[in-house]
Backbone as numpy.savetxt, mean C-alpha at the origin, in Angstrom:
# Nx Ny Nz CAx CAy CAz Cx Cy Cz
-23.87 -11.76 -12.48 -23.75 -11.92 -11.03 -22.32 -11.58 -10.62
-22.16 -10.56 -9.79 -20.85 -10.22 -9.25 -20.73 -10.91 -7.91
-19.86 -11.94 -7.84 -19.86 -12.78 -6.65 -18.69 -12.51 -5.72
-17.78 -11.64 -6.08 -16.70 -11.26 -5.18 -16.37 -9.80 -5.41
-15.84 -9.15 -4.40 -15.46 -7.75 -4.54 -16.29 -6.87 -3.64
-16.04 -5.60 -3.68 -16.71 -4.66 -2.80 -17.93 -4.08 -3.48
-19.09 -4.22 -2.84 -20.31 -3.65 -3.39 -20.24 -2.13 -3.49
-19.38 -1.51 -2.69 -19.29 -0.06 -2.67 -18.93 0.52 -4.04
-18.21 -0.26 -4.84 -17.77 0.25 -6.12 -18.67 -0.19 -7.27
-19.58 -1.12 -7.00 -20.31 -1.70 -8.12 -21.82 -1.62 -7.99
-22.31 -1.10 -6.86 -23.74 -0.91 -6.71 -24.04 0.56 -6.46
-25.17 1.01 -6.98 -25.57 2.38 -6.67 -26.42 2.40 -5.41
-27.01 3.55 -5.11 -27.71 3.72 -3.83 -28.94 2.85 -3.69
-29.48 2.36 -4.79 -30.66 1.50 -4.70 -30.32 0.04 -4.96
-29.03 -0.26 -4.96 -28.61 -1.66 -5.06 -28.45 -2.18 -6.47
-28.51 -1.29 -7.45 -28.35 -1.72 -8.84 -26.87 -1.68 -9.21
-26.42 -2.63 -10.00 -25.02 -2.67 -10.39 -24.69 -1.53 -11.35
-23.51 -0.92 -11.12 -23.07 0.18 -11.96 -22.38 -0.31 -13.23
-21.95 -1.57 -13.24 -21.29 -2.11 -14.42 -22.32 -2.90 -15.24
-22.76 -2.39 -16.38 -23.77 -3.09 -17.16 -23.23 -4.39 -17.75
-23.97 -5.45 -17.58 -23.58 -6.74 -18.15 -24.36 -6.92 -19.45
-23.64 -6.80 -20.56 -24.27 -6.91 -21.86 -23.66 -8.11 -22.57
-23.52 -8.02 -23.87 -22.96 -9.14 -24.61 -21.44 -9.25 -24.44
-20.82 -8.12 -24.08 -19.37 -8.11 -24.05 -18.90 -7.18 -22.94
-17.94 -7.64 -22.12 -17.35 -6.81 -21.08 -15.85 -6.85 -21.26
-15.22 -5.69 -21.29 -13.78 -5.64 -21.53 -13.12 -4.91 -20.37
-12.12 -5.54 -19.75 -11.29 -4.91 -18.73 -9.85 -4.99 -19.19
-9.11 -3.93 -18.96 -7.69 -3.93 -19.29 -6.89 -3.57 -18.06
-5.59 -3.89 -18.07 -4.72 -3.57 -16.95 -4.61 -2.08 -16.73
-4.85 -1.29 -17.76 -4.73 0.16 -17.63 -6.07 0.85 -17.52
-7.06 0.21 -16.91 -8.37 0.80 -16.79 -8.38 1.86 -15.70
-8.16 3.12 -16.08 -8.03 4.19 -15.11 -9.38 4.64 -14.56
-10.47 4.24 -15.20 -11.78 4.63 -14.70 -12.19 3.85 -13.47
-11.54 2.73 -13.21 -11.84 1.89 -12.04 -10.53 1.63 -11.28
-9.96 2.66 -10.67 -8.63 2.51 -10.06 -8.57 1.48 -8.94
-9.69 1.23 -8.26 -9.67 0.28 -7.15 -9.76 -1.17 -7.61
-10.00 -1.38 -8.89 -10.08 -2.75 -9.41 -8.67 -3.24 -9.77
-8.25 -4.33 -9.15 -6.95 -4.93 -9.46 -7.07 -6.04 -10.48
-8.08 -6.88 -10.31 -8.19 -8.03 -11.20 -9.66 -8.41 -11.34
-10.03 -8.80 -12.54 -11.40 -9.24 -12.80 -11.36 -10.56 -13.56
-12.07 -11.55 -13.03 -12.18 -12.83 -13.72 -13.65 -13.06 -14.06
-13.89 -13.33 -15.33 -15.26 -13.50 -15.81 -15.46 -14.93 -16.30
-16.50 -15.57 -15.78 -16.85 -16.92 -16.21 -18.31 -16.97 -16.61
-18.54 -17.58 -17.74 -19.92 -17.73 -18.20 -20.48 -19.05 -17.72
-21.67 -18.98 -17.14 -22.36 -20.19 -16.69 -23.63 -20.33 -17.52
-23.68 -21.43 -18.23 -24.85 -21.66 -19.09 -26.09 -21.92 -18.23
-27.27 -21.49 -18.70 -27.48 -20.93 -20.04 -27.33 -19.41 -20.12
-27.54 -18.70 -19.00 -27.62 -17.24 -19.15 -27.03 -16.49 -17.97
-25.96 -17.02 -17.39 -25.35 -16.36 -16.25 -23.89 -16.04 -16.52
-23.44 -14.93 -15.93 -22.04 -14.57 -15.96 -21.59 -14.30 -14.53
-20.56 -14.98 -14.09 -19.97 -14.73 -12.78 -18.76 -13.83 -12.93
-18.74 -12.73 -12.17 -17.62 -11.80 -12.21 -16.96 -11.78 -10.83
-15.72 -12.24 -10.75 -14.97 -12.23 -9.49 -14.00 -11.05 -9.51
-14.17 -10.14 -8.57 -13.40 -8.91 -8.57 -12.44 -8.87 -7.38
-11.18 -8.60 -7.65 -10.19 -8.37 -6.60 -9.89 -6.88 -6.58
-10.09 -6.25 -5.43 -9.89 -4.81 -5.37 -8.58 -4.44 -4.68
-8.09 -3.28 -5.00 -6.89 -2.74 -4.37 -7.25 -2.13 -3.01
-6.26 -2.06 -2.14 -6.44 -1.46 -0.83 -5.45 -0.31 -0.66
-5.92 0.78 -0.09 -5.01 1.89 0.21 -4.03 1.44 1.29
-2.74 1.61 1.02 -1.74 1.26 2.04 -1.02 2.49 2.57
-0.69 3.43 1.69 -0.02 4.64 2.14 -0.73 5.88 1.61
-0.41 7.02 2.23 -0.97 8.29 1.81 0.12 9.35 1.85
0.35 10.04 0.74 1.36 11.09 0.66 0.67 12.44 0.47
1.12 13.44 1.22 0.54 14.77 1.09 1.24 15.52 -0.02
0.45 16.18 -0.87 0.98 17.02 -1.95 0.20 18.33 -1.93
0.85 19.36 -1.43 0.20 20.67 -1.24 -1.05 20.48 -0.38
-2.22 20.73 -0.95 -3.47 20.60 -0.17 -4.24 19.34 -0.49
-3.57 18.36 -1.10 -4.24 17.11 -1.43 -3.51 15.93 -0.80
-4.21 14.80 -0.75 -3.65 13.58 -0.18 -3.76 12.48 -1.22
-2.62 11.88 -1.53 -2.55 10.87 -2.59 -2.58 9.48 -1.95
-3.62 8.72 -2.21 -3.77 7.37 -1.66 -3.16 6.36 -2.64
-2.25 5.53 -2.13 -1.47 4.61 -2.96 -1.55 3.20 -2.40
-1.60 2.18 -3.26 -1.60 0.81 -2.76 -0.16 0.32 -2.62
0.01 -0.93 -2.16 1.35 -1.44 -1.87 2.16 -1.71 -3.14
1.50 -1.72 -4.29 2.21 -1.92 -5.56 2.57 -0.61 -6.25
2.21 0.50 -5.62 2.55 1.80 -6.18 1.50 2.40 -7.08
0.30 1.88 -7.07 -0.78 2.39 -7.90 -1.56 3.47 -7.15
-1.79 4.60 -7.79 -2.59 5.66 -7.18 -4.06 5.28 -7.26
-4.71 5.25 -6.11 -6.11 4.85 -6.06 -7.06 6.04 -5.99
-6.60 7.11 -5.34 -7.50 8.24 -5.14 -6.69 9.47 -4.77
-7.18 10.63 -5.19 -6.62 11.92 -4.78 -7.70 12.64 -3.99
-7.43 12.88 -2.71 -8.43 13.43 -1.80 -8.06 14.86 -1.41
-9.09 15.66 -1.11 -8.82 17.04 -0.69 -8.75 17.19 0.82
-8.84 16.08 1.52 -8.65 16.11 2.98 -8.00 14.80 3.41
-7.44 14.82 4.61 -6.75 13.64 5.11 -7.74 12.49 5.26
-7.36 11.29 4.84 -8.27 10.14 4.96 -8.72 9.92 6.39
-9.99 9.54 6.55 -10.51 9.27 7.89 -10.40 7.79 8.26
-9.67 7.04 7.43 -9.40 5.63 7.74 -7.90 5.46 7.94
-7.51 4.36 8.61 -6.09 4.16 8.89 -5.33 3.81 7.62
-4.24 4.51 7.41 -3.27 4.12 6.37 -1.92 4.70 6.78
-0.89 4.15 6.20 0.48 4.53 6.54 0.83 5.86 5.86
1.42 6.79 6.61 1.82 8.09 6.05 3.14 7.94 5.30
3.18 8.41 4.07 4.38 8.34 3.25 5.08 9.69 3.27
6.32 9.71 3.79 7.06 10.95 4.00 8.24 11.04 3.04
8.67 12.28 2.78 9.89 12.51 2.02 9.77 12.35 0.52
8.56 12.32 -0.02 8.37 12.15 -1.46 7.53 13.29 -2.03
7.70 13.53 -3.31 6.85 14.45 -4.05 6.27 13.70 -5.25
4.97 13.49 -5.23 4.32 12.75 -6.32 4.14 13.66 -7.52
4.55 13.18 -8.71 4.43 13.96 -9.93 3.09 13.68 -10.62
2.34 14.73 -10.90 1.11 14.64 -11.68 0.25 13.43 -11.30
-0.19 13.35 -10.06 -0.94 12.17 -9.63 -2.29 12.02 -10.34
-2.55 10.81 -10.81 -3.83 10.51 -11.45 -4.28 9.12 -11.03
-5.50 8.99 -10.49 -5.99 7.67 -10.06 -5.92 6.65 -11.19
-5.45 5.45 -10.83 -5.34 4.37 -11.79 -3.96 4.23 -12.40
-3.12 5.26 -12.23 -1.78 5.22 -12.78 -0.74 4.96 -11.69
0.43 4.44 -12.07 1.49 4.23 -11.08 1.97 5.57 -10.50
2.26 5.57 -9.21 2.82 6.77 -8.59 4.24 6.99 -9.10
4.51 8.22 -9.47 5.85 8.58 -9.92 6.34 9.73 -9.05
7.54 9.57 -8.49 8.07 10.56 -7.57 9.10 11.44 -8.26
9.28 12.65 -7.72 10.25 13.59 -8.29 11.65 12.99 -8.28
11.99 12.31 -7.19 13.23 11.53 -7.14 12.92 10.14 -7.67
13.33 9.86 -8.89 12.93 8.61 -9.55 13.42 7.36 -8.82
14.50 7.48 -8.07 15.01 6.32 -7.33 14.05 5.89 -6.23
13.18 6.81 -5.82 12.20 6.48 -4.79 11.09 5.57 -5.33
10.89 5.56 -6.66 9.85 4.71 -7.25 10.10 3.24 -6.90
11.30 2.77 -7.22 11.64 1.38 -6.94 11.69 1.11 -5.44
12.26 2.06 -4.68 12.36 1.87 -3.23 10.99 1.72 -2.60
10.03 2.54 -3.04 8.67 2.44 -2.49 8.05 1.09 -2.81
8.10 0.69 -4.06 7.42 -0.54 -4.46 8.00 -1.76 -3.74
9.31 -1.81 -3.62 9.92 -2.95 -2.94 9.60 -2.95 -1.44
9.75 -1.79 -0.80 9.51 -1.72 0.64 8.04 -1.93 0.99
7.15 -1.24 0.29 5.72 -1.36 0.59 5.22 -2.78 0.36
5.72 -3.43 -0.69 5.30 -4.80 -0.98 5.72 -5.76 0.14
6.96 -5.60 0.63 7.43 -6.47 1.72 6.70 -6.17 3.01
6.53 -4.91 3.34 5.82 -4.54 4.57 4.37 -5.02 4.54
3.74 -4.89 3.36 2.32 -5.25 3.24 2.09 -6.74 3.49
3.08 -7.55 3.19 2.94 -9.00 3.38 3.54 -9.47 4.71
4.02 -8.53 5.52 4.63 -8.89 6.80 3.58 -9.07 7.89
4.03 -9.59 9.03 3.11 -9.84 10.14 2.66 -8.56 10.83
3.38 -7.47 10.64 3.06 -6.24 11.35 2.67 -5.09 10.41
2.11 -5.44 9.25 1.75 -4.40 8.27 0.73 -3.41 8.84
-0.14 -3.86 9.73 -1.21 -3.00 10.23 -0.76 -2.06 11.34
0.49 -2.18 11.79 0.97 -1.29 12.85 2.08 -0.36 12.35
2.41 -0.44 11.06 3.37 0.51 10.49 2.62 1.81 10.21
3.03 2.88 10.88 2.27 4.14 10.79 2.87 5.14 9.81
4.17 5.03 9.51 4.77 5.94 8.53 6.00 5.30 7.89
6.27 5.73 6.66 7.46 5.32 5.91 8.15 6.59 5.45
9.45 6.68 5.69 10.21 7.88 5.33 11.25 7.52 4.26
11.02 8.04 3.04 11.92 7.77 1.92 12.77 9.00 1.57
12.94 9.91 2.51 13.72 11.12 2.25 15.10 10.77 1.70
15.75 9.79 2.31 17.07 9.33 1.88 16.95 7.83 1.59
17.06 7.43 0.33 16.83 6.02 -0.01 17.98 5.13 0.44
19.06 5.73 0.90 20.14 4.93 1.49 20.00 4.83 3.00
19.02 5.52 3.54 18.78 5.53 4.98 17.27 5.54 5.23
16.59 4.52 4.71 15.13 4.43 4.81 14.74 4.04 6.23
13.65 4.60 6.69 13.16 4.25 8.03 11.63 4.23 8.02
11.08 3.53 8.99 9.64 3.53 9.17 9.30 3.42 10.64
8.08 3.83 10.98 7.61 3.80 12.36 6.66 2.63 12.56
6.85 1.93 13.67 5.90 0.90 14.10 5.17 1.49 15.29
3.86 1.69 15.13 3.12 2.40 16.17 3.66 3.82 16.28
3.67 4.35 17.50 4.22 5.69 17.70 5.45 5.65 18.60
6.03 4.44 18.77 7.12 4.32 19.74 8.39 3.66 19.21
8.31 2.93 18.08 9.49 2.22 17.59 9.85 2.71 16.19
11.04 3.30 16.06 11.54 3.76 14.77 12.54 2.74 14.24
12.30 2.26 13.03 13.11 1.20 12.44 13.96 1.76 11.31
15.27 1.55 11.40 16.21 1.97 10.36 16.59 0.74 9.53
16.33 0.81 8.22 16.65 -0.35 7.39 17.75 -0.06 6.36
18.25 1.17 6.32 19.29 1.50 5.36 18.74 1.53 3.94
19.43 0.88 2.99 18.96 0.85 1.61 18.03 -0.35 1.39
17.66 -0.59 0.13 16.67 -1.64 -0.15 17.29 -3.01 -0.39
18.59 -3.14 -0.20 19.22 -4.46 -0.35 18.73 -5.41 0.74
18.42 -6.64 0.35 18.00 -7.70 1.29 16.81 -7.28 2.15
15.87 -6.57 1.53 14.72 -6.07 2.29 13.92 -7.19 2.94
13.68 -8.24 2.19 12.86 -9.32 2.72 13.48 -9.91 3.99
14.78 -10.13 3.97 15.47 -10.68 5.14 15.47 -9.67 6.29
15.75 -8.42 5.99 15.78 -7.40 7.04 14.45 -7.29 7.77
13.37 -7.30 6.99 12.05 -7.06 7.60 11.43 -8.34 8.15
11.39 -9.40 7.36 10.68 -10.60 7.79 11.47 -11.49 8.74
12.76 -11.27 8.86 13.56 -12.04 9.81 14.08 -11.16 10.94
14.87 -10.13 10.59 15.48 -9.31 11.63 14.46 -8.45 12.39
13.67 -7.67 11.65 12.70 -6.79 12.31 11.59 -7.59 12.98
11.07 -8.59 12.28 9.98 -9.39 12.84 10.41 -10.09 14.12
11.60 -10.70 14.11 12.08 -11.39 15.30 12.33 -10.44 16.44
12.94 -9.30 16.16 13.22 -8.32 17.21 11.94 -7.74 17.78
10.96 -7.48 16.91 9.70 -6.88 17.38 8.97 -7.81 18.34
9.05 -9.11 18.09 8.42 -10.06 19.00 9.07 -10.00 20.38
10.38 -9.80 20.42 11.08 -9.72 21.70 10.89 -8.38 22.38
10.86 -7.31 21.59 10.72 -5.96 22.16 9.32 -5.74 22.71
8.32 -6.17 21.96 6.94 -5.93 22.36 6.46 -4.57 21.89
5.15 -4.33 21.94 4.57 -3.11 21.37 4.67 -1.87 22.26
5.09 -2.02 23.50 5.00 -0.90 24.44 6.32 -0.22 24.76
7.43 -0.75 24.26 8.73 -0.15 24.54 9.11 0.85 23.45
9.69 1.96 23.87 10.01 3.05 22.96 11.50 3.05 22.65
11.83 3.27 21.36 13.24 3.31 21.00 13.46 3.19 19.51
14.69 2.81 19.14 15.04 2.64 17.73 15.54 1.22 17.50
15.26 0.72 16.31 15.71 -0.61 15.91 16.47 -0.47 14.60
17.75 -0.85 14.62 18.60 -0.68 13.45 18.95 -2.04 12.83
18.49 -2.23 11.59 18.82 -3.47 10.86 19.54 -3.12 9.56
20.09 -1.92 9.49 20.65 -1.41 8.24 21.86 -2.21 7.74
22.58 -2.87 8.65 23.73 -3.66 8.22 23.30 -4.98 7.56
22.07 -5.40 7.82 21.55 -6.60 7.18 21.97 -7.90 7.82
22.68 -7.83 8.96 23.16 -9.06 9.61 22.61 -9.22 11.01
22.21 -8.13 11.64 21.70 -8.21 13.01 20.78 -7.02 13.28
20.03 -7.12 14.36 19.13 -6.05 14.77 19.61 -5.48 16.10
19.76 -4.15 16.14 20.23 -3.48 17.36 19.14 -2.57 17.88
18.69 -2.84 19.10 17.62 -2.04 19.70 18.20 -1.11 20.75
17.84 0.17 20.67 18.23 1.14 21.69 16.96 1.72 22.30
16.79 1.48 23.57 15.56 1.93 24.23 15.68 3.39 24.62
14.58 4.10 24.50 14.49 5.50 24.90 13.52 5.59 26.07
13.97 6.18 27.15 13.14 6.26 28.37 12.48 7.62 28.46
């Protein structure tokens, strides 16, 4: 019995489970055949039941590589390589070149310093109050990182030092005061204050 997780990955078109439950089921952290699976907990219930609780990954960003689109979660794991732009909302990842993308493996960028910058920034943004309105992240210069909130507010965060404070205190507090409809730039790169410049 699979009691948690997305049926889309574990049932076929007639409702039958794709993962056979036999005498033994083995999952490893490096299971590349199931890239959307983050965690699996298996409990046996006597006399003849097995409960499988599945936690799945979610696409958070998408980076374009030539004619493909690389879907990545907030921890930096590649979930899917698509031949067309996703038709669901996800944050556009700019300024990076993904090396040899393969679903189930960590994303590796041509500029290796972007690996750490992405994982730290995406993780903080994903747990923030405004994760669903961040439309793009630009890692072109890791000392001058920026992201867009909606299509009207550009946020400059500088480098990855004190990211949690910059985003969850400075940006979050300023965004509440600015509101979603004002256009401009928000600079928190100094890490001590937020400066908003409105564009008319």
